[in-house]
N, C-alpha and C positions, 0 to 999 in steps of 0.2 A: 231951364225950369219953365213950365207952361203956366201962365197966370190967368189967362183969359178962359172963362168957363166954356165958351163956344169952341175954342181951339182944343181944349181938353177933350171935349166930346168927339171932335174930328179925329184926334189921335186914338182914342179908345175904339172908335169904329174902324179905323184903318188897321189897328192891331188885330181886331176880330177878323177882318177880311184877310189879312196875311195868314192867320192861323187856318182859316177855312180853305184857302187856296194854296197852302203850303209854300208861301213866299218866304224864303230865307235870305235872299240877297236884296238888301234894301238900299244899296248904293255901291257904285264902283267909279272911281275917278283916278286920273293920272295925277301924281304928285312929283315934285322935283326934289332931288337930293343934292348932296354936295358933289363937287368935282364932275359936273356934267352927267350926273346919274339921274335916273328917273325910276319911278315905280308906281305902285298901285295902293290906293286906300280902299279897303273893303268895309262896308257897313253890313254887319250880319245880324239878322233877327232870328232868334230861336223860336220857330213856330211849332216845335215838337214838345212832347210832354216829358222828355228826358233831358238831362244836362249834357251839353256838348263838351267833349274832352279836347278834340282836335278837329281842325278843318285843313285838309291838305288840298292844294290847288295848283293848277298850271294856267298861266296867262300867256296869251299871244299878243305881240305888239303890232300896231297898225299905224300907217301914215295918214295924212289928211284926206287921201282919196279912198280910204278903207281897204287898202291893199296891205298884205302882210309885209312887215318891215323888220329887217335885221338891225341890230345895234352896231356900234363901231367895231365890236370884236366878234361879230357873226352870230349873235344870239337873237332868235326871233321868238323864243318861248323861254319862260323861267318858271320855276316851281317854288312854293313856299308853304309854311305851316303856321296856322293860327293856333295858339295854345290857349285854351279856356282856363277855367270853366266858363261856359255861357249857360246860364240858367234858363229854364223855359220862360218865354215871353220877354226875355232880356234882349236889348240891342247893344251892340258893341262895335267899335271901330278897330280895325287892324291895319296898320300902315307899314308898307314895305317900300321905302323911298330910295333904295339903292339896288334895284334889280337889273337895270339895263344901263349901259354906258352910251349916252346919246349927246355927244359933243355938239352936233349940228342941229339938235332939237327937231329931228325928223319924226320921232314917235309922238303921236297925238292921242292915241286911245288904246284900250286893251279890251280883249274879250276873254272870258274864262273858258278854257278848253276842257278842263276836267276839275271835278270837285268831289272830295270824299269827306263825309262827316262821320267822325267816330264819337260815339257817346261814352259816358263813363262806365257803362256796363260792357263796353267793347263791341257792341253791335255797330254796324256801319251802314251808311247809305252812299251810293256812288252815282254820280251824274257825269255824263260824257257829252261833249259837243255843245257849242254855244247855243244852237237851236233848241236843244233840250233844256239847258241851264236857264236860258232867258225866260222860259215859262215860269220859273221860280224867282223872277226878278221884277221888282217894282220899286221906284224911288219912294222912300219913306218921308212922311211929313214930320216924323218924330226923331 
């Protein structure tokens, strides 16, 4: 909850910027799971005028040098599905903390390779490649 009036204004302005620039990815970070597993926490902002039903994604794992990294059982990419609804202008976290088995803690970051947004009317938007997806990414202050 934001109590400071100045901070509230900053958040309102950033949401307007996200809507204008079609920023839907407001955060992505590595999270640890149980039994040497790790995964990703996605912060999604619905910058569209329709309610989101699903977000299907594929993430690729990277080591500390930014090189593609396989986990202990040979996976370098994993897919997941975020299940809404996510209303317009709503922000929500989706956490998948058991995507990769990383006993030696070599995986240090993720990049989204593909992302498909399905709205409740079953229309879709598809984004492929991190270079394209990162144009829709900015860390949110809210």
